[in-house]
N, C-alpha and C positions, 0 to 999 in steps of 0.2 A: 158159105150160104148165110144169108141174113133172114131171120124169121121175125116178122112184125105182124103176124096174123095168128088167130087161133083156129083157122080152118082145119077140119079133120084130116085133110091130105097131109098136113105137116105134123100131125101128132104121131103118126106111125110110118115114118119114111123107111124105105128099103136101103139100109146103110151099106149093104154089100154092093148094090147097084150104084149107089152114090160114089163109092170108092173108085169105080171104073169110069165115072162120068166127070168128076171134078178133079182139078189139078192139085189143089191144096185142101187138106182135111181140116177146115176151119169153119166153125159155126158161131155166129153171134145171135143169141136167142133173146129177143126183146119181150117174149111172152112167157119165158121160163117153162117151156113144155117138157123138158127132159131132165132126167137125173144126171147131175153134173158128173158124178164119178163113173156111172155106167158109160156115158159118152166118151169120157177120157180113156176108159179101159179099151174102147174100140179104136183108140189111136187118134182121136180128133182133138184139136185145140178148140176148147169150148168156153165161150164167154156167156154166162147167164146174167144178163143185164138187170141190175136192181137187187141182186142177192148179196147179203153180207156173209162172209165165210168166217167161222170160228176156228176150226181146225181142219186138218186134211180130210177127216171123215164126217164132220158135222158142220152144218151151216144153218143160218137163220134166214127165213124167207120174209 
């Protein structure tokens, strides 16, 4: 999934439903809508475009 909008529909997706609908659990987030670590804990490969990461648990926006 590629996110390039801030529409409310994309702010609170049904991740359980997505797991059933998509082939690969990959999200490219151009709007930085989600918490990186929470999404990764759900098993998604998550690229939050434009964020710089300091450590595994802390990052700069």
